[in-house]
N, C-alpha and C positions, 0 to 999 in steps of 0.2 A: 504494500500500500504506500502511496505517495503522501508526503506530509501536506497538510493544508497550506495553501498559499498565504503568504504574509499579507495582511490587509494594507492597502496603500491609502494613505491619508489623502483625501481630496483637497486640492489647492484651488482657490478662487483668485482670479485677478480682478481687483476692485479699486475704484477711484476713492481717494480721500485726501483731506488737507494734510493729514499725517497718518502714521500707521494705525494709531488708536481709532481714528475716525473711520478708516477703511474696515476695521473689524466690526463695525455696525453693518454687517453683511446684508441684512434685509433692506437697508436704506441706501447702500452704496451702489453707484452705477458700475456696471461691469466694463472691463477693458481687456477683452479676450486676446488681443494682439500684443498687449503690454505697451501700447503707445499712448502715453498720457497726453501728448500734444493733439492727437486726433480723436481720442476716445473719451477723455475726461473733461469736466468743466474747467474753465480757466483758473489757474492757481492750484489745481489738484494734481497729485501724482498717482501713478498706478503701482499697487502693491500686490505681492503674492501672499494671500492670507490662507493659512491652513483652515479647513472647515471647522476643526476642533477649537479654533480661537475666535470664532464668530460670537459676538455678544448679542444677546437678545434683550431688548428693553422690556421692562414690565409694562403691561398695558395700563393706560390711564383713562379716566372718564372724560377728560377734556382733550380736544384736539391740540396738537402741537403746531404752533405757527411756523411756517417755513418761509424762507426768503428765496425767491427764484434766483437761479444762477444763470447769467447770460451764456448762451451757446457760443462756441468759437466760430469765427469766420473761417470758411474753407481756405486752405493754403493753395494759392495758384502758382504753379511753377513758372519760372521765367520762360519767355518765348524768344528763341534765337532765329532771327530772320536775316536774309541776305540783303544788304544795302551798301551803298558806298560810304556812308557815315552813320554815326550813332543818331544824330538828329534826324536824318532821313528815315532811319529804321523806326524811330519813335513816332514820327509824323504819319507814316504810311505803313505800319507793320502788317496790316491786313492785306495790303496790295502786293507784298513780296513773298517769295517762296521761303519756307522754313529751312534753315541750314541744319544738317545732321552731322554731328561730330566736327563742327566747325568748318565743313566743306561747303562751298557755294559753287554752283555751276558756272558762273561768269567771273569767278575770281574776286568777287566783292568782299 
C-alpha cells in the first residue's frame, strides 16, 4: 500500500495594502497572475496568502462602510512609428507604418 499523499496547503494570491490586510481573504481582491500593477487597486500589492492564514471577521449587525477604491487606468504601451523626426511621428502617428524592432522600410 502506498502512503497517503501529503496535503498541500492552498495558497491564494490576494491584493492588500499590507500582508495583514490581504489575509482578510473574503474581502481581498484576487491577483491570480501576481501582478499588482494590473490586478490590484492603486496602492495595493499582491501577496501569496496560505489559506490557513485567512482571517474571518465576526459578523456584525451593522453594515461596515466602505470607501470605493479608484480603478487603475489601463497601461498603453508606446507606439513606434516610422517618420523622419520625432515631431513628425507625434503629429501624424496614425498616418505612418509601425516600425518593428526599430526597422523602417524607407530608412526613416
